[in-house]
CHARMM internal coordinates of N, CA and C (Angstrom, degrees):
IC EDIT
DIST 1 N 1 CA 1.5219
DIST 1 CA 1 C 1.5074
ANGL 1 N 1 CA 1 C 111.10
DIST 1 C 2 N 1.2343
ANGL 1 CA 1 C 2 N 120.99
DIHE 1 N 1 CA 1 C 2 N 134.93
DIST 2 N 2 CA 1.3974
ANGL 1 C 2 N 2 CA 125.58
DIHE 1 CA 1 C 2 N 2 CA -174.26
DIST 2 CA 2 C 1.6799
ANGL 2 N 2 CA 2 C 103.70
DIHE 1 C 2 N 2 CA 2 C -80.63
DIST 2 C 3 N 1.2748
ANGL 2 CA 2 C 3 N 121.71
DIHE 2 N 2 CA 2 C 3 N 150.14
DIST 3 N 3 CA 1.4502
ANGL 2 C 3 N 3 CA 126.52
DIHE 2 CA 2 C 3 N 3 CA -178.56
DIST 3 CA 3 C 1.5668
ANGL 3 N 3 CA 3 C 106.44
DIHE 2 C 3 N 3 CA 3 C -68.80
DIST 3 C 4 N 1.3336
ANGL 3 CA 3 C 4 N 113.24
DIHE 3 N 3 CA 3 C 4 N -31.82
DIST 4 N 4 CA 1.4968
ANGL 3 C 4 N 4 CA 115.97
DIHE 3 CA 3 C 4 N 4 CA -176.70
DIST 4 CA 4 C 1.5367
ANGL 4 N 4 CA 4 C 114.45
DIHE 3 C 4 N 4 CA 4 C -67.64
DIST 4 C 5 N 1.3747
ANGL 4 CA 4 C 5 N 114.92
DIHE 4 N 4 CA 4 C 5 N -12.72
DIST 5 N 5 CA 1.4266
ANGL 4 C 5 N 5 CA 118.59
DIHE 4 CA 4 C 5 N 5 CA 179.97
DIST 5 CA 5 C 1.5270
ANGL 5 N 5 CA 5 C 108.99
DIHE 4 C 5 N 5 CA 5 C -71.78
DIST 5 C 6 N 1.3282
ANGL 5 CA 5 C 6 N 120.34
DIHE 5 N 5 CA 5 C 6 N -19.82
DIST 6 N 6 CA 1.3959
ANGL 5 C 6 N 6 CA 122.69
DIHE 5 CA 5 C 6 N 6 CA -179.70
DIST 6 CA 6 C 1.5371
ANGL 6 N 6 CA 6 C 114.54
DIHE 5 C 6 N 6 CA 6 C -66.26
DIST 6 C 7 N 1.3952
ANGL 6 CA 6 C 7 N 110.09
DIHE 6 N 6 CA 6 C 7 N -17.56
DIST 7 N 7 CA 1.5557
ANGL 6 C 7 N 7 CA 114.09
DIHE 6 CA 6 C 7 N 7 CA 174.24
DIST 7 CA 7 C 1.5408
ANGL 7 N 7 CA 7 C 113.18
DIHE 6 C 7 N 7 CA 7 C -71.66
DIST 7 C 8 N 1.3314
ANGL 7 CA 7 C 8 N 116.83
DIHE 7 N 7 CA 7 C 8 N -24.11
DIST 8 N 8 CA 1.5206
ANGL 7 C 8 N 8 CA 115.23
DIHE 7 CA 7 C 8 N 8 CA -169.34
DIST 8 CA 8 C 1.5369
ANGL 8 N 8 CA 8 C 109.28
DIHE 7 C 8 N 8 CA 8 C -118.29
DIST 8 C 9 N 1.3090
ANGL 8 CA 8 C 9 N 120.27
DIHE 8 N 8 CA 8 C 9 N -14.99
DIST 9 N 9 CA 1.5068
ANGL 8 C 9 N 9 CA 118.02
DIHE 8 CA 8 C 9 N 9 CA -173.55
DIST 9 CA 9 C 1.5797
ANGL 9 N 9 CA 9 C 108.74
DIHE 8 C 9 N 9 CA 9 C -89.31
DIST 9 C 10 N 1.3088
ANGL 9 CA 9 C 10 N 114.86
DIHE 9 N 9 CA 9 C 10 N 148.05
DIST 10 N 10 CA 1.4992
ANGL 9 C 10 N 10 CA 120.67
DIHE 9 CA 9 C 10 N 10 CA 170.03
DIST 10 CA 10 C 1.5350
ANGL 10 N 10 CA 10 C 109.03
DIHE 9 C 10 N 10 CA 10 C -137.07
DIST 10 C 11 N 1.2956
ANGL 10 CA 10 C 11 N 114.53
DIHE 10 N 10 CA 10 C 11 N 176.43
DIST 11 N 11 CA 1.4425
ANGL 10 C 11 N 11 CA 120.20
DIHE 10 CA 10 C 11 N 11 CA -178.55
DIST 11 CA 11 C 1.6479
ANGL 11 N 11 CA 11 C 104.79
DIHE 10 C 11 N 11 CA 11 C -66.39
DIST 11 C 12 N 1.3417
ANGL 11 CA 11 C 12 N 118.87
DIHE 11 N 11 CA 11 C 12 N 126.74
DIST 12 N 12 CA 1.4732
ANGL 11 C 12 N 12 CA 116.82
DIHE 11 CA 11 C 12 N 12 CA 176.64
DIST 12 CA 12 C 1.5199
ANGL 12 N 12 CA 12 C 116.93
DIHE 11 C 12 N 12 CA 12 C -71.11
DIST 12 C 13 N 1.2738
ANGL 12 CA 12 C 13 N 114.72
DIHE 12 N 12 CA 12 C 13 N -17.53
DIST 13 N 13 CA 1.5355
ANGL 12 C 13 N 13 CA 122.21
DIHE 12 CA 12 C 13 N 13 CA 175.84
DIST 13 CA 13 C 1.5910
ANGL 13 N 13 CA 13 C 116.78
DIHE 12 C 13 N 13 CA 13 C -73.68
DIST 13 C 14 N 1.3784
ANGL 13 CA 13 C 14 N 110.59
DIHE 13 N 13 CA 13 C 14 N -48.62
DIST 14 N 14 CA 1.5541
ANGL 13 C 14 N 14 CA 115.18
DIHE 13 CA 13 C 14 N 14 CA -173.29
DIST 14 CA 14 C 1.5232
ANGL 14 N 14 CA 14 C 109.41
DIHE 13 C 14 N 14 CA 14 C -127.17
DIST 14 C 15 N 1.4308
ANGL 14 CA 14 C 15 N 121.17
DIHE 14 N 14 CA 14 C 15 N -5.13
DIST 15 N 15 CA 1.3991
ANGL 14 C 15 N 15 CA 118.57
DIHE 14 CA 14 C 15 N 15 CA -175.36
DIST 15 CA 15 C 1.5051
ANGL 15 N 15 CA 15 C 116.68
DIHE 14 C 15 N 15 CA 15 C 74.46
DIST 15 C 16 N 1.3421
ANGL 15 CA 15 C 16 N 116.09
DIHE 15 N 15 CA 15 C 16 N 14.51
DIST 16 N 16 CA 1.3859
ANGL 15 C 16 N 16 CA 120.77
DIHE 15 CA 15 C 16 N 16 CA -174.95
DIST 16 CA 16 C 1.5326
ANGL 16 N 16 CA 16 C 111.75
DIHE 15 C 16 N 16 CA 16 C -84.77
DIST 16 C 17 N 1.3336
ANGL 16 CA 16 C 17 N 123.05
DIHE 16 N 16 CA 16 C 17 N 170.10
DIST 17 N 17 CA 1.3445
ANGL 16 C 17 N 17 CA 123.48
DIHE 16 CA 16 C 17 N 17 CA -174.57
DIST 17 CA 17 C 1.5638
ANGL 17 N 17 CA 17 C 108.62
DIHE 16 C 17 N 17 CA 17 C -78.27
DIST 17 C 18 N 1.2883
ANGL 17 CA 17 C 18 N 117.48
DIHE 17 N 17 CA 17 C 18 N 147.27
DIST 18 N 18 CA 1.4885
ANGL 17 C 18 N 18 CA 123.44
DIHE 17 CA 17 C 18 N 18 CA 175.94
DIST 18 CA 18 C 1.4959
ANGL 18 N 18 CA 18 C 116.50
DIHE 17 C 18 N 18 CA 18 C -101.17
DIST 18 C 19 N 1.2507
ANGL 18 CA 18 C 19 N 121.00
DIHE 18 N 18 CA 18 C 19 N 138.33
DIST 19 N 19 CA 1.4507
ANGL 18 C 19 N 19 CA 127.57
DIHE 18 CA 18 C 19 N 19 CA 177.33
DIST 19 CA 19 C 1.4850
ANGL 19 N 19 CA 19 C 109.28
DIHE 18 C 19 N 19 CA 19 C -105.52
DIST 19 C 20 N 1.4474
ANGL 19 CA 19 C 20 N 112.61
DIHE 19 N 19 CA 19 C 20 N 122.92
DIST 20 N 20 CA 1.3483
ANGL 19 C 20 N 20 CA 121.64
DIHE 19 CA 19 C 20 N 20 CA -174.59
DIST 20 CA 20 C 1.5848
ANGL 20 N 20 CA 20 C 112.27
DIHE 19 C 20 N 20 CA 20 C -87.57
DIST 20 C 21 N 1.3757
ANGL 20 CA 20 C 21 N 119.63
DIHE 20 N 20 CA 20 C 21 N 129.16
DIST 21 N 21 CA 1.4543
ANGL 20 C 21 N 21 CA 119.50
DIHE 20 CA 20 C 21 N 21 CA 167.99
DIST 21 CA 21 C 1.5649
ANGL 21 N 21 CA 21 C 105.81
DIHE 20 C 21 N 21 CA 21 C -126.44
DIST 21 C 22 N 1.4122
ANGL 21 CA 21 C 22 N 109.82
DIHE 21 N 21 CA 21 C 22 N 121.42
DIST 22 N 22 CA 1.4369
ANGL 21 C 22 N 22 CA 117.15
DIHE 21 CA 21 C 22 N 22 CA -175.82
DIST 22 CA 22 C 1.5489
ANGL 22 N 22 CA 22 C 107.61
DIHE 21 C 22 N 22 CA 22 C -98.48
DIST 22 C 23 N 1.4034
ANGL 22 CA 22 C 23 N 111.91
DIHE 22 N 22 CA 22 C 23 N 129.22
DIST 23 N 23 CA 1.4352
ANGL 22 C 23 N 23 CA 116.24
DIHE 22 CA 22 C 23 N 23 CA 170.24
DIST 23 CA 23 C 1.5444
ANGL 23 N 23 CA 23 C 116.71
DIHE 22 C 23 N 23 CA 23 C -107.27
DIST 23 C 24 N 1.3357
ANGL 23 CA 23 C 24 N 111.54
DIHE 23 N 23 CA 23 C 24 N -17.61
DIST 24 N 24 CA 1.5240
ANGL 23 C 24 N 24 CA 115.07
DIHE 23 CA 23 C 24 N 24 CA 172.47
DIST 24 CA 24 C 1.5824
ANGL 24 N 24 CA 24 C 107.84
DIHE 23 C 24 N 24 CA 24 C -159.36
DIST 24 C 25 N 1.3520
ANGL 24 CA 24 C 25 N 113.71
DIHE 24 N 24 CA 24 C 25 N 141.48
DIST 25 N 25 CA 1.4201
ANGL 24 C 25 N 25 CA 120.53
DIHE 24 CA 24 C 25 N 25 CA 177.34
DIST 25 CA 25 C 1.5545
ANGL 25 N 25 CA 25 C 107.37
DIHE 24 C 25 N 25 CA 25 C -153.73
DIST 25 C 26 N 1.2809
ANGL 25 CA 25 C 26 N 114.14
DIHE 25 N 25 CA 25 C 26 N 161.91
DIST 26 N 26 CA 1.4249
ANGL 25 C 26 N 26 CA 122.80
DIHE 25 CA 25 C 26 N 26 CA 177.68
DIST 26 CA 26 C 1.5192
ANGL 26 N 26 CA 26 C 106.65
DIHE 25 C 26 N 26 CA 26 C -116.15
DIST 26 C 27 N 1.3661
ANGL 26 CA 26 C 27 N 120.27
DIHE 26 N 26 CA 26 C 27 N -170.76
DIST 27 N 27 CA 1.4868
ANGL 26 C 27 N 27 CA 124.35
DIHE 26 CA 26 C 27 N 27 CA 179.23
DIST 27 CA 27 C 1.6185
ANGL 27 N 27 CA 27 C 116.63
DIHE 26 C 27 N 27 CA 27 C -60.82
DIST 27 C 28 N 1.4251
ANGL 27 CA 27 C 28 N 108.95
DIHE 27 N 27 CA 27 C 28 N -20.27
DIST 28 N 28 CA 1.5145
ANGL 27 C 28 N 28 CA 113.00
DIHE 27 CA 27 C 28 N 28 CA -173.49
DIST 28 CA 28 C 1.4831
ANGL 28 N 28 CA 28 C 115.96
DIHE 27 C 28 N 28 CA 28 C -108.10
DIST 28 C 29 N 1.4223
ANGL 28 CA 28 C 29 N 111.77
DIHE 28 N 28 CA 28 C 29 N -32.21
DIST 29 N 29 CA 1.4970
ANGL 28 C 29 N 29 CA 115.05
DIHE 28 CA 28 C 29 N 29 CA -174.67
DIST 29 CA 29 C 1.4316
ANGL 29 N 29 CA 29 C 116.76
DIHE 28 C 29 N 29 CA 29 C -154.45
DIST 29 C 30 N 1.2831
ANGL 29 CA 29 C 30 N 115.52
DIHE 29 N 29 CA 29 C 30 N 174.37
DIST 30 N 30 CA 1.5582
ANGL 29 C 30 N 30 CA 118.31
DIHE 29 CA 29 C 30 N 30 CA 178.11
DIST 30 CA 30 C 1.5870
ANGL 30 N 30 CA 30 C 102.17
DIHE 29 C 30 N 30 CA 30 C -89.26
DIST 30 C 31 N 1.2641
ANGL 30 CA 30 C 31 N 115.74
DIHE 30 N 30 CA 30 C 31 N 128.80
DIST 31 N 31 CA 1.4877
ANGL 30 C 31 N 31 CA 123.73
DIHE 30 CA 30 C 31 N 31 CA -176.60
DIST 31 CA 31 C 1.5371
ANGL 31 N 31 CA 31 C 111.40
DIHE 30 C 31 N 31 CA 31 C -93.15
DIST 31 C 32 N 1.4071
ANGL 31 CA 31 C 32 N 114.15
DIHE 31 N 31 CA 31 C 32 N -49.86
DIST 32 N 32 CA 1.4502
ANGL 31 C 32 N 32 CA 117.77
DIHE 31 CA 31 C 32 N 32 CA 176.46
DIST 32 CA 32 C 1.4838
ANGL 32 N 32 CA 32 C 114.43
DIHE 31 C 32 N 32 CA 32 C -136.58
DIST 32 C 33 N 1.3020
ANGL 32 CA 32 C 33 N 119.17
DIHE 32 N 32 CA 32 C 33 N 156.52
DIST 33 N 33 CA 1.4209
ANGL 32 C 33 N 33 CA 122.39
DIHE 32 CA 32 C 33 N 33 CA -175.67
DIST 33 CA 33 C 1.4671
ANGL 33 N 33 CA 33 C 115.15
DIHE 32 C 33 N 33 CA 33 C 160.01
DIST 33 C 34 N 1.3296
ANGL 33 CA 33 C 34 N 120.24
DIHE 33 N 33 CA 33 C 34 N -159.05
DIST 34 N 34 CA 1.4328
ANGL 33 C 34 N 34 CA 123.14
DIHE 33 CA 33 C 34 N 34 CA 177.12
DIST 34 CA 34 C 1.4680
ANGL 34 N 34 CA 34 C 110.25
DIHE 33 C 34 N 34 CA 34 C -142.46
DIST 34 C 35 N 1.3179
ANGL 34 CA 34 C 35 N 117.76
DIHE 34 N 34 CA 34 C 35 N 153.74
DIST 35 N 35 CA 1.4366
ANGL 34 C 35 N 35 CA 122.93
DIHE 34 CA 34 C 35 N 35 CA 168.99
DIST 35 CA 35 C 1.5013
ANGL 35 N 35 CA 35 C 98.34
DIHE 34 C 35 N 35 CA 35 C -122.23
DIST 35 C 36 N 1.4436
ANGL 35 CA 35 C 36 N 109.47
DIHE 35 N 35 CA 35 C 36 N 136.20
DIST 36 N 36 CA 1.5130
ANGL 35 C 36 N 36 CA 117.53
DIHE 35 CA 35 C 36 N 36 CA -176.78
DIST 36 CA 36 C 1.4735
ANGL 36 N 36 CA 36 C 108.37
DIHE 35 C 36 N 36 CA 36 C -127.90
DIST 36 C 37 N 1.3128
ANGL 36 CA 36 C 37 N 121.18
DIHE 36 N 36 CA 36 C 37 N 131.20
DIST 37 N 37 CA 1.3716
ANGL 36 C 37 N 37 CA 124.59
DIHE 36 CA 36 C 37 N 37 CA -179.01
DIST 37 CA 37 C 1.5883
ANGL 37 N 37 CA 37 C 107.04
DIHE 36 C 37 N 37 CA 37 C -82.30
DIST 37 C 38 N 1.3176
ANGL 37 CA 37 C 38 N 111.66
DIHE 37 N 37 CA 37 C 38 N 126.92
DIST 38 N 38 CA 1.4917
ANGL 37 C 38 N 38 CA 120.64
DIHE 37 CA 37 C 38 N 38 CA 179.56
DIST 38 CA 38 C 1.5041
ANGL 38 N 38 CA 38 C 113.76
DIHE 37 C 38 N 38 CA 38 C -71.63
DIST 38 C 39 N 1.3799
ANGL 38 CA 38 C 39 N 118.85
DIHE 38 N 38 CA 38 C 39 N -16.12
DIST 39 N 39 CA 1.4633
ANGL 38 C 39 N 39 CA 124.86
DIHE 38 CA 38 C 39 N 39 CA -178.21
DIST 39 CA 39 C 1.4288
ANGL 39 N 39 CA 39 C 112.04
DIHE 38 C 39 N 39 CA 39 C -93.46
DIST 39 C 40 N 1.3983
ANGL 39 CA 39 C 40 N 116.39
DIHE 39 N 39 CA 39 C 40 N -55.77
DIST 40 N 40 CA 1.5173
ANGL 39 C 40 N 40 CA 121.35
DIHE 39 CA 39 C 40 N 40 CA -173.76
DIST 40 CA 40 C 1.5590
ANGL 40 N 40 CA 40 C 111.11
DIHE 39 C 40 N 40 CA 40 C -103.52
DIST 40 C 41 N 1.2322
ANGL 40 CA 40 C 41 N 119.61
DIHE 40 N 40 CA 40 C 41 N -1.93
DIST 41 N 41 CA 1.4386
ANGL 40 C 41 N 41 CA 127.64
DIHE 40 CA 40 C 41 N 41 CA 179.76
DIST 41 CA 41 C 1.5089
ANGL 41 N 41 CA 41 C 113.15
DIHE 40 C 41 N 41 CA 41 C 52.93
DIST 41 C 42 N 1.3614
ANGL 41 CA 41 C 42 N 121.80
DIHE 41 N 41 CA 41 C 42 N 38.00
DIST 42 N 42 CA 1.3460
ANGL 41 C 42 N 42 CA 124.16
DIHE 41 CA 41 C 42 N 42 CA 165.97
DIST 42 CA 42 C 1.5347
ANGL 42 N 42 CA 42 C 115.87
DIHE 41 C 42 N 42 CA 42 C -85.77
DIST 42 C 43 N 1.2886
ANGL 42 CA 42 C 43 N 119.35
DIHE 42 N 42 CA 42 C 43 N 136.57
DIST 43 N 43 CA 1.3245
ANGL 42 C 43 N 43 CA 119.92
DIHE 42 CA 42 C 43 N 43 CA -171.80
DIST 43 CA 43 C 1.5971
ANGL 43 N 43 CA 43 C 106.63
DIHE 42 C 43 N 43 CA 43 C -106.82
DIST 43 C 44 N 1.2913
ANGL 43 CA 43 C 44 N 117.51
DIHE 43 N 43 CA 43 C 44 N 131.16
DIST 44 N 44 CA 1.3813
ANGL 43 C 44 N 44 CA 123.35
DIHE 43 CA 43 C 44 N 44 CA -179.22
DIST 44 CA 44 C 1.5227
ANGL 44 N 44 CA 44 C 108.60
DIHE 43 C 44 N 44 CA 44 C -112.70
DIST 44 C 45 N 1.3220
ANGL 44 CA 44 C 45 N 122.66
DIHE 44 N 44 CA 44 C 45 N 126.34
DIST 45 N 45 CA 1.4983
ANGL 44 C 45 N 45 CA 121.43
DIHE 44 CA 44 C 45 N 45 CA 179.56
DIST 45 CA 45 C 1.3716
ANGL 45 N 45 CA 45 C 112.41
DIHE 44 C 45 N 45 CA 45 C -83.40
DIST 45 C 46 N 1.3469
ANGL 45 CA 45 C 46 N 116.55
DIHE 45 N 45 CA 45 C 46 N 152.55
DIST 46 N 46 CA 1.4388
ANGL 45 C 46 N 46 CA 127.12
DIHE 45 CA 45 C 46 N 46 CA 171.26
DIST 46 CA 46 C 1.5678
ANGL 46 N 46 CA 46 C 103.84
DIHE 45 C 46 N 46 CA 46 C -110.82
DIST 46 C 47 N 1.2278
ANGL 46 CA 46 C 47 N 121.00
DIHE 46 N 46 CA 46 C 47 N 117.21
DIST 47 N 47 CA 1.4895
ANGL 46 C 47 N 47 CA 125.03
DIHE 46 CA 46 C 47 N 47 CA 179.54
DIST 47 CA 47 C 1.5984
ANGL 47 N 47 CA 47 C 107.88
DIHE 46 C 47 N 47 CA 47 C -129.57
DIST 47 C 48 N 1.3144
ANGL 47 CA 47 C 48 N 116.97
DIHE 47 N 47 CA 47 C 48 N 125.81
DIST 48 N 48 CA 1.4737
ANGL 47 C 48 N 48 CA 122.91
DIHE 47 CA 47 C 48 N 48 CA 176.78
DIST 48 CA 48 C 1.4973
ANGL 48 N 48 CA 48 C 112.21
DIHE 47 C 48 N 48 CA 48 C 56.28
DIST 48 C 49 N 1.3504
ANGL 48 CA 48 C 49 N 110.55
DIHE 48 N 48 CA 48 C 49 N 38.15
DIST 49 N 49 CA 1.5516
ANGL 48 C 49 N 49 CA 119.86
DIHE 48 CA 48 C 49 N 49 CA 178.91
DIST 49 CA 49 C 1.4766
ANGL 49 N 49 CA 49 C 116.86
DIHE 48 C 49 N 49 CA 49 C 77.71
DIST 49 C 50 N 1.3047
ANGL 49 CA 49 C 50 N 117.53
DIHE 49 N 49 CA 49 C 50 N 6.87
DIST 50 N 50 CA 1.5495
ANGL 49 C 50 N 50 CA 121.63
DIHE 49 CA 49 C 50 N 50 CA -176.51
DIST 50 CA 50 C 1.4605
ANGL 50 N 50 CA 50 C 110.19
DIHE 49 C 50 N 50 CA 50 C -116.41
DIST 50 C 51 N 1.3487
ANGL 50 CA 50 C 51 N 117.37
DIHE 50 N 50 CA 50 C 51 N 117.99
DIST 51 N 51 CA 1.5192
ANGL 50 C 51 N 51 CA 118.50
DIHE 50 CA 50 C 51 N 51 CA 176.05
DIST 51 CA 51 C 1.5920
ANGL 51 N 51 CA 51 C 108.39
DIHE 50 C 51 N 51 CA 51 C -73.95
DIST 51 C 52 N 1.2623
ANGL 51 CA 51 C 52 N 116.93
DIHE 51 N 51 CA 51 C 52 N 135.54
DIST 52 N 52 CA 1.4252
ANGL 51 C 52 N 52 CA 119.50
DIHE 51 CA 51 C 52 N 52 CA 176.68
DIST 52 CA 52 C 1.5853
ANGL 52 N 52 CA 52 C 105.33
DIHE 51 C 52 N 52 CA 52 C -101.59
DIST 52 C 53 N 1.3243
ANGL 52 CA 52 C 53 N 114.01
DIHE 52 N 52 CA 52 C 53 N 100.65
DIST 53 N 53 CA 1.4981
ANGL 52 C 53 N 53 CA 116.65
DIHE 52 CA 52 C 53 N 53 CA -179.40
DIST 53 CA 53 C 1.5277
ANGL 53 N 53 CA 53 C 112.11
DIHE 52 C 53 N 53 CA 53 C -103.20
DIST 53 C 54 N 1.3046
ANGL 53 CA 53 C 54 N 115.30
DIHE 53 N 53 CA 53 C 54 N 29.67
DIST 54 N 54 CA 1.4633
ANGL 53 C 54 N 54 CA 121.40
DIHE 53 CA 53 C 54 N 54 CA 170.92
DIST 54 CA 54 C 1.5318
ANGL 54 N 54 CA 54 C 108.71
DIHE 53 C 54 N 54 CA 54 C -75.18
DIST 54 C 55 N 1.3484
ANGL 54 CA 54 C 55 N 113.83
DIHE 54 N 54 CA 54 C 55 N 145.73
DIST 55 N 55 CA 1.4889
ANGL 54 C 55 N 55 CA 115.37
DIHE 54 CA 54 C 55 N 55 CA 175.53
DIST 55 CA 55 C 1.5924
ANGL 55 N 55 CA 55 C 112.07
DIHE 54 C 55 N 55 CA 55 C -54.87
DIST 55 C 56 N 1.2317
ANGL 55 CA 55 C 56 N 118.94
DIHE 55 N 55 CA 55 C 56 N 149.44
DIST 56 N 56 CA 1.3829
ANGL 55 C 56 N 56 CA 122.62
DIHE 55 CA 55 C 56 N 56 CA -171.52
DIST 56 CA 56 C 1.6039
ANGL 56 N 56 CA 56 C 114.39
DIHE 55 C 56 N 56 CA 56 C -56.89
DIST 56 C 57 N 1.4049
ANGL 56 CA 56 C 57 N 115.27
DIHE 56 N 56 CA 56 C 57 N -36.29
DIST 57 N 57 CA 1.4096
ANGL 56 C 57 N 57 CA 119.47
DIHE 56 CA 56 C 57 N 57 CA -179.64
DIST 57 CA 57 C 1.6015
ANGL 57 N 57 CA 57 C 113.63
DIHE 56 C 57 N 57 CA 57 C -74.97
DIST 57 C 58 N 1.3247
ANGL 57 CA 57 C 58 N 114.92
DIHE 57 N 57 CA 57 C 58 N -4.35
DIST 58 N 58 CA 1.4624
ANGL 57 C 58 N 58 CA 118.05
DIHE 57 CA 57 C 58 N 58 CA 179.16
DIST 58 CA 58 C 1.5105
ANGL 58 N 58 CA 58 C 112.03
DIHE 57 C 58 N 58 CA 58 C -104.59
DIST 58 C 59 N 1.4017
ANGL 58 CA 58 C 59 N 112.80
DIHE 58 N 58 CA 58 C 59 N -5.56
DIST 59 N 59 CA 1.5006
ANGL 58 C 59 N 59 CA 115.06
DIHE 58 CA 58 C 59 N 59 CA 177.79
DIST 59 CA 59 C 1.5154
ANGL 59 N 59 CA 59 C 110.31
DIHE 58 C 59 N 59 CA 59 C -87.37
DIST 59 C 60 N 1.2908
ANGL 59 CA 59 C 60 N 122.60
DIHE 59 N 59 CA 59 C 60 N 154.44
DIST 60 N 60 CA 1.3984
ANGL 59 C 60 N 60 CA 130.46
DIHE 59 CA 59 C 60 N 60 CA 173.67
DIST 60 CA 60 C 1.4173
ANGL 60 N 60 CA 60 C 112.50
DIHE 59 C 60 N 60 CA 60 C -83.95
END
COOR INIT
IC SEED 1 N 1 CA 1 C
IC BUILD
């Protein structure tokens, strides 16, 4: 996931702002981490550079 994506994405559930926590990145992008909604406290994982913005009940 590119850091610049933070300028345009929001929580798909409540449209709140997301807080980024990076646990791994390379010179081009964020590889692993989480996006946490400050409003509804839902945590969205970032795995292999892809943010999973599905609702929690739809993730495996």
